[in-house]
Structure formats: C-alpha cells, structure tokens
N, C-alpha and C positions, 0 to 999 in steps of 0.2 A: 814360271809359276813359281819359284821360288823368292824372286822377289815378290807377287802379290803375295806371299806367305807373311812376307818379312815385314813388309807392307797394312796386313790385316791388325794388328793391335793397335799402332797409330791411330790408324782411323777408327777402330772401336771406342778408342780415347778423347778423340777430338770429340764423337756422337755423346762419349757418356759428356763432356763437358759440355756442350751445348745442351743439352737434356737438364741439365741441374741449372747452367743458367738462365735458361724458357722459364724454371720453375719457380724460383727464383723473384724474378722478374714479373712474376703471375702473382703471387704473393705476396709482393709488396704491394701492386695493385690494387690488389683485392683488400688491402689494409690501408691503401693511402685512401680509396673508395669511399670505404667507412667510416675514415676517420671524419669529411664533408658531409658524408651523407651516413643514416641508421635508418628504421623501420625494423617493424616488429610482424612477424605472422604472428595471429589468433588463433591455437592449435586448441585452446580447451572446449570441453562440452559446452556449456552456461556462456560460451561467450564474453568471459571477466574482464576482455582486454580490448575490448571492438568498443568504439560510442555508437550510438545510435544516431544514424541521419536526421530524426527531428531536433538533436544536441548541435550538431554541427550550421544546420537550417541556422540556429538561435543565433550561435557562434559569427557565423556569416553577416546575419543581423546588422550586427553590431557596427555602423560608421567610425569609428574612433577609437585612439588607443584603449586599451583593456589594463590594470595592476591592480594584482593580485598581495594582501597580507595575510600573510598565513601565522597565525599565533601561537599555531603547536608545535613548538621547533623545543631543542635543547634535548637534555639526560631523560628521554623516558622509557616505563617499562616493555618485552616485547610486544605485546598490545595493540598498545598505541604508535607503537612503532609501522606496524604492520599497516596500522589504519592515518598512517603518514603517509609513508609509500607511498598506498594505493591515491591517495588525495593528489599525490607531487605525477604520478603516473597523471591520473586524467590529465591536469591544467598543463601538461607538454602533451598529449594529445590533443586539445584544445589549440594549445600555440601551433599546431600544424593546419589546423583546416582555418584559419582567419590571415584575413590580407595586410592586419594590422599588427603592430608590436604586442606579445601578449608579456607583460614583468610582472616578477615575484619575488616581493618581500619578506625573509623570515624572521619573525618575531619572538622572542625568549620574552614573556614581560615578565617571568622570573628574578632576568634578570639585568639587577639593579641595581646602583652605585650601593644605597645606604636601605636602610629598612622604611623609609619615609617616605622612598622615589617611588619606591616596590609598591604598597600601601594605596597610593596615590593612580600606581597605573591602574594597579586592579578595580581602584573605583572609578576610575575612565570607560576602563570598557564595561563594566556591570552596567555603568547607566549608560552604555548607550546599545542594551539587551543580550549582551557578552557572556552568559553566567561560565564559570569556573566548575573545573572536578573535579574534589579533590583524592592521588592518588596515592598508595604507600607503595612505597620500592625499599628496598633493600642497595646498600649500597655496597663498596669496594670489600669492606671488612664483615658486611654477611648483618648491617644492625638495619630493622627498620626505620625509616623514613617518609614524611607526611610530605605531599610535593604538590604544589595546584598549579594544572596545568587548565589552558584555554580551546578544548577544541571546537575552534570556529578561524569562517576567514571572512574578510571581507574584498566583495566585488568592488571596481571600482572603474567607469568611465565616464568622461566629465563630467558635468557635478552630483553624476547621481551615484549613490553607494549602497551596497545593501551588503547585511550579514548571512550567512551562509552558517549551520548547522554543522558541525559533522558529529558529534554525535549522539546515536538515540538509547536513552539511559532509561531503560524503559522496565519498572518496579517490579517485576514478574519475570523477568531475565537471568543470566547469567552475564557474568562479567565477560566470555570468549561470546556469547551469545549474541551479549547486546553489540562487539565489536564485527563479528560478524555483519548484522542488521546493519547497522553502522555503514559498511561495505558497499551493501547491496543496494543503500539509500544516496550514497555518493552527486551518482551521476544525475539523478531527479532532485538533488536538492538544489548542485553546480545548476541544470539547465532548468528550475523553477527561478531560481535568483537571475537566472539570463533572461527567461521572457518576461519577467515585472522591470529589467532593465532594457527593453524592447517594446515593451507593451507603449501604444498610443493611445488606444480605447480600452478602456474596461466595459466587462461584459456586465449586467445588474440582472442579479433573480431577484424573488420577489416573494419571498414568508406569504401568507394569507389570514387573514384577519377579519374579526366581523361574525363568526360560529362560535365563540368560545373553544379558537386552539391553542396548540399549549406557549404556554409566554417566553418573553426574551428570556428569565431565568434559565426557562426548561430546557431551551433548544441554545442555552449558551458557547458549548461545546464547540457542536458542528456550526454554528453563523462563525467563532473566533477563526475553523479551519479553515471557512470558506473562504472568507473574508482576503486570507491571501492572494486567493485568482479572481473575485468580483465581487462587487458591488452588491450587497445586500440590505436591501429595504423590505417596511413592513406596509401592511395598509391594507385598509376595507376598499370595497369596489365603490360602495356609494351608487350604486345603477350607474357610470358611466363607461359603458366598452369599449372604451380608447385608451384604460386607464393601464389595459396591460400591453398596448402595441411593442413598448420599449423592452421588453424583459422576456428573451428569448427562455426563461422556464421558468415556470410559476410552484412555490412547495405548501401543500395542503396540510398540517401536521396538527391531529387530532383533534378535528372539530368536535363539537358536544351538542350544537344545534344545529336545526332543518336547517338544507340551505335553500333559499327560495328560490319562485321560475326564472327573477330577473337576472339571480346572481349566475343560477346554471344556465341558461343562455349566453352572458358574459366568459363564464367559461369553454361553451364547447363551443363558439366561432375565432376563442383563438387559439384551440385545438387547430380548428379548420383552418386556421389559417399560419399555421405552421409551427405555431406555441407546442410546448410540452408541458406537462403536468409529471411532479412525483407524490402521490396520494400515499398518504399515510393513515388508512381509517380504520378505526375499532369498531368491528363487527357485532359488540359487544362491548355493555357499559356492568361499571359495577363500582362498591363506595370503596376506596382502600382505606380510608379511615376507619371505615367502622372492621373490615377484613383485619388491620393492627387493634383494635380494642376487644373487640368478641374473638377473635379466630374465625368469623364468616361472614360472607358478603352478597347478598343477593347479584347473581346475572342476570341481567335483561336486553330484550336487543336495542342495539342504540338504530334507530332509524331519523336517518339524513338526508331523506325526499334525495338518495343521487341513483336507488339503486334503476330507475328507470331509466337514467342516462348510461351509468354502467354497463346493463346491458347492454344500450345500442353497440354501444363499443366492445362487446365479446366479453368481460367476463361480470362478474357477482359473488360479493363479500357476503360468505354464506353464517346466519345469528348463530354461531356457534362460539364454542369454547375449547384449545386443546388442549391436550395433556401428555407429557410425555417422559416417559422412564428418564431420556439424555432430559436433566436439568441441573439447577442450582438448589444449592443448599439453603437453608431460610432459617433461623431461629427459631422455636417453637415452644412457650411456656406447658412443659410436663410437670408441677407440681398442681397438690389437687384445688380445689376451689376453696376459697380463704384463707390458702397459704401463702407463706413468700415465695416469689417469684424464682422461678428453674428451667432455665433455658437449655436446650437441646436442639443441636442441626441436624434437622429433616432434609427429603427430598420436596423440593416446592414445584410438585409436575404442572403447573400452570404457567413457568416459568423457561419454556424446554430452549434448549442448543438449538439452533436451526442450523441444516445442513446447509454450507455454502456447491451452487454448481462452478465444475471445475473445468465446464467448459465457455461462457459466457467472460468477457471479457470484465466487466462491471463485478460478477460473483469469484473470482480466480482467481487464490492463493488469499483470500481473504479469513477463512477458517470461521469457526462457529461464532457464532453470532445471538450475542444475548436480546433477549425479549421475555415478556409476560402478556398473558392474554390478550393471544395473537388469535387469529380464526382464521376457519381454511378458506381457499380462493379456489372457484368452480370456472373453467373456460369455456364460452360456448360458441358451440357452431366450430367450424373452420374455413372461412371466408379466404380467396382466395386473395385477397389484398391488404390482410391482417395476418402477421408472422407473432407468434405468442410462445418464449422462454422461459421456463423456470429456473429463477433466480436460488428460490430462500424455499425450503420447505422444512419440515419433523419430519425424526429419525423413522425407523422401523418399527419401532416401537410407542405407539401413540395410539389414540382416541379422540373422538370431540361428543363435547355437552350440550344438547341442546336447549341456547335460552326457550324462554326462564329457566334459572335452576340455583342451585345452592351451591358458594364454590365455599371450602373450607380446608382446612390446615386438618384434622380429623377422615377428612375424606382422601386429602391428598396422599396419605402414608397408606395408601395401598398398594403395593406395587408387584402385585400377581402379573407377570408377562403374558397371562391369558386372557386378562382386560387390556390388555394394550394389544390388539388386533390389528391397527389401520398402519399403514405404511408408507411414509412419505408426500405426506397432505401437502400441499403447494401453500405458502405463506407469502411471495412475492412471484411477478409476474411480469415482466417485458411486453412492451405489446406495440412493436411496428407497423407500422402503413398508410395508408389513406382512408381515415376515419369516415365516416359517415353523419352525420349532427342528427341528434335526440330535438332535431326542432325543425325536418324537412315537411311542406304543407302548413304547419303553424304560423300562426303569427304572433310577432314579438312579446313578448307580455311585458303588463306593465309600464311605465312609464318612463323608455329607458333613453337615453344620448348614442344613440348608434351615430358612427361617422362611415364605416363599410358598410361596402353591401352583403348581402345575407348570401353564403354559399353552401352548397349543402351534401357536398361530397366532398374531403378535407387534403390541404399539400402534405407530401408525405412528415412525417416525426412520427414521436417517441414517445411512449407514457409507461413510468413504472406504478403498479400497481401494489400496493404493501398493508396487508391486514393487521395491521397494530403498529398504534403509536409509540409504542414502548421501544422501537427500534430507533427510533429519531430522541428521544429523553434522556436524560443526562441529569443523575440523584445530585440531592444537596445535601450538605448540611449543617449544622449551626441557624439561628434564629437571626433573621430582619437582618439589623446588619452585618451580624458574627459571621452570616453564613457563605458559604464556599459551595462552588461547583464540583461535583466528583469529574474523573474522567467520560465519557462515555463508552460505555458497553465495560466499567468496573463496578467488578463485584467485590462485595464486602468480606463473603464469607473466607475468600480467598486471595484478595487479595489483587486477583488476574484480572487484565483486562481483555476485553475480545474484539472482534475484528468489528465493528458497528459503524467506529466511524470512517475507517477505508472503506467499507462497502459503501455507505454512505457520498461520500468523494468520487466515488469512483460512477457511481450513477449519479450525479449532477454531473462531471465531464462528460457522459456518454451521452445525456438526455441535451449537452449542450455541444453535444458535437465537437469535442475537443478528445476521441480516443486517445492521440498521441502521448500525454499526460498520463494516461493508464498503463501503455507498455511499458515508459520507464519507470512507475513502481512494483510491473511485474517481474524486473530484473532479478535476479535472487545469485546469491553466488554462496555453494556448498560448499561447506569444511566435511573434509574427506579425511575423518578421522578413522583411526585401528579401529580396529574391534577386539577389543584384551580380552577376549573369551576366547575366542579363534587363535589368537597369538600366541598364548600360552599354550593351548592346544596342539598348535602346528609349532611350536618352537625349534624343536632340533629339523624339522624340513624348510624353514624360512633362512634359520642358518647354513644349514648347507646351501642352498639359494643366491643366497646376497655374496658369501664370504666363497665358498672351494666352485661352483662355477664359473663363478669371472676366472678366478687361477686357472678351469680347464680348460673354459677356450681362451684366453691368454696362450698356453702352452700347445694347444694343438694348433695355435695361428702360425706359430710360433715353427713347428717343425713344418708344417707344409710349405713355410716359406722358406727356410730352409733347405729342404728338400725340390725345391722348382728350383731353386738360386742353381742349385749345383749340379740338374741335369739340364739348363740351361749352359752353361760354363764347360762341362763337360763335353757338349757337341760344339762348343767354339773349337776344342783344344785339336779333336779331331780333325 
C-alpha cells in the first residue's frame, strides 16, 4: 500500500504531461490547418458576407481566368477604406467559387512619378469612363488636403473588359449614406458585370411608336439604364403582326392618339403567344403649357380605344385624376395680376408621391414614386386564371376628380384633410396568368400580315398596367441643343431623386422573367448606429455594463476556478 501511495504522484505527473502534450499538439494542428484553409460563417442578420447563388453561377460560367484591377488604393479615409475592404471581401469570396484563377492588381492612380504622368493616367482613366471623385482628408499634422480617388474596378477575361463603378454618389444623400448604399450594391454591380461578360445573346425590348408616345428625349434616362441589360428598339407596328415576335417585352409609354383595331389585334395576339407589355397609359389629358402660363388647364378623358381590350384583361383605367396630400411642391406666382412675379412654394396635389408595395419584388424597397396627373385603376372580376397585385397606390389622404374638370394651382391650395377621404387608390397593377383574347369569335380586322395562327387563350405571361406616363418621363432643362435630361424621378424643388428608375428597371426584369437581377438589388446592409439620446440617458448604466460587469465576471470565474482546484487536490492528498 505504501509503494502504491509513493508511486501515485509520479503517475499523476505523467498523466499531466501527457495532457499538456496532447493539448499543445491539438492547438498546433488546428493552427496548421487554418494556415492552409480558411472559411467564414456568416452570422449576420442581413447576410452581408454571403454571395448569392446567382452570382456564384455567373462566376462559374466564365471559361477562362479572370483578372481584376482595383483602382481604389493608397491612403483612404475610413469611409472609403470600408468600401475598399468590402470590395476585396467579395473578390475573395468569388475566387473561391470559380474553377479558374482570379488575379487582382491594386493600382493607386495618384502614385505617379511626376505631375505630368499623373495627369496622363487620370486622362486615360477618364477616357475609359472611370470618373474620379474628390475627397478631402486630413494628413498626420491635421491639415486638410484634397485627394483624387477612382472608386472603380475593371474585370477582364479573355479579350473583354468591363468597368464596374463602386461608388453611388447620390446628390440627396450624406457621405455615410452613399458609402452604405455603395456597399449594398457591390455584389449587384459585380454580378451585372459578370453577366455582361458571359452574355452570348442580348434580349431585346421595344418601345412602341405610332400613337404619339413619349419621345426618345422624354424616355432618355430609362432607356440609358435599360441599355445595360437589353437591346432597346423603337418602332411602329405598320400592320405587321409578326414584327414583335422576337421581343419578350413591349413598352407602351404615354400614347396620345387612339389605337386602330389592327394595332390592337397585333398586341392582343402578341400577349396570347406569351409576350409581356408594360402599359403606361394616361387616363386623362391636360395642357401642360397652359397650366404653366395661365395657372389652370382643362382635364379631359383620354380616349385611346383600349378600354374594351383592357376590360377583357381584367382592368379599367378610370377617367379621373388623383389628388393627394402626400405630394411634391411647385412654385406658384402669388403676386397680384399686373405686378412683378413673386413665387412661393405650394403643395401640388396633382403630383402625388405614390406608395410602393413591400410585398411584391418589383416594388419592394423602391420607396416613394414621383408622379403627376395619374389616374385610378380598377380591377374587374376575380377569374381563377389571373393573379392581380397592386404595386403602386396613393396615400390614405387622397381624392379623385372626374374628367372633364379644371385643374388649377388655386384649387390645389385646398389642404383640408376632410376633403381627402379616399385611401390607397391603385395606380399600378401587375396581372399574371393566361389571358383571354379580345378578338375571340371575331374576324381579324383590316389588311394584316399574319404569320401565326390565331389563339383564343394565351400562354402564361405578365402585364403591368400603370395609369400615368409621368412615372417613366424624365424632365429636361435648356432649349434645343443646350437641353439636358434630368434624372428620372428628380424633384427640382428638393433636389431629391425618387425611386422611379429602380421601380421601372425591376418591372422590366420581372416582365422578362429575370427575377434574379431584382433579388441582387434588394440585398441591403444596415448600419446600426447608436441612438445618441438613449446613450446619454443611460450613460451610467452602459458604463457599468461595459466596464464593471466584465471585471466582475472575470473575478467570479477566478474564484470558482481556484475553489475547484483546491478541492480537487485536497481530495488527492487524502
């Protein structure tokens, strides 16, 4: 028994050494493993560190190595450093999902030998569309300094190269908000570039002409944005029923004259064969020039000879104009007649800020939509073969004026909430399903060139009806050659740009059945800033939690550990 007792300490020492050796070996093995293999687990609520399956699919479609040149390098302020880090993280994630090598070059355009060389580099980058951004920073001594930054990257594969903008510089947003929006859109911008690099056939969409539709200048901004994804064509039908066969989508934007039965037949059969149409139809007509000059304009019903066809498709655009207390302001001359003009800002109830649905992917996260002289859409019946969803609507304080009527700045000064008793009037409705032809059991009208046989029940497709062309129309400034197009959805009074462009781009993607592009745009990253009011109010409490509590927990752990250790070795001595 004495021998056993004397041997126990040595036996315990050997066990202790073995445990320490195994622990050290395990730690070294883990460190060696992570030296050659790294991974991340995304535990964030908004999945900010996860690449979407669609982006992974795009990078996998590349059949050759990819080279990325990042021009945002060098000394950066904290905001741009955060943007640069987010960009590098996405590049690293993409490189793990491709079977070909992804190489990256970091370039600082400002780091040139001489001033002449630096200016030449700036000029070359600007010629390729890589516009610089001026940033004011502070040096080590605290002095303010101006720095030129190029927030761009270029993705190159084979003989193709595409520039990718990294910074969203919205005029109505703060610097911090712009950086956050830029980080939100990083994956979308990169995925969009990859899509264009892998695209073998560009889809085509058509703007319909021949009925006084909005001109190229009035749709310049949306055309420019859509041309990144589609080939944009414009033209009339000219009694050719096959002219739209190669177009998955047709946009009818603000027609002013009536449609012939021949044109209606062509559009009807285009829908029956699975084509989609984006209708932007004005329910009323008004004289914009007379309104600007005299302060009033007659409002009359817009007779386009489309109501019978729309009725067949399950909608009716009412001959009314919506007024809404939730609207933009407009300058109004308040000076007496004959005196010098004196302008003041007044609410313009005929220009409502439409509410967008947060349920449907087209309208989700698009915010308010700027409009003017829009009408109400009524849905007719509830057939099982059609699905109807309201995407845009007025606020809870709105009303309608039935045409014919007079719209004036004086009448728009009525701000009595009791008169705005209507709520959430539909302005845009998405309808999906198998539509029934408006020409069933009817002889095809006129002298048409018909290539395909008539079908009474259509293939499943989608149509978007918007009761107002102002949503797609961009304003212009200047005259003739000196004119400039303003951003779509831009409010001159506030300088704020509303979500018209994003809404329409989402609508086009949805109508052409490319929902994956919408999903990338919906990805958002929230900046969770401290509430200053609550922070000051609970300052002492927060200090105790952040300073004292960790110390108390540490002392408690040390006490428990020491107590358990003493108890353990006391038993062994016995």
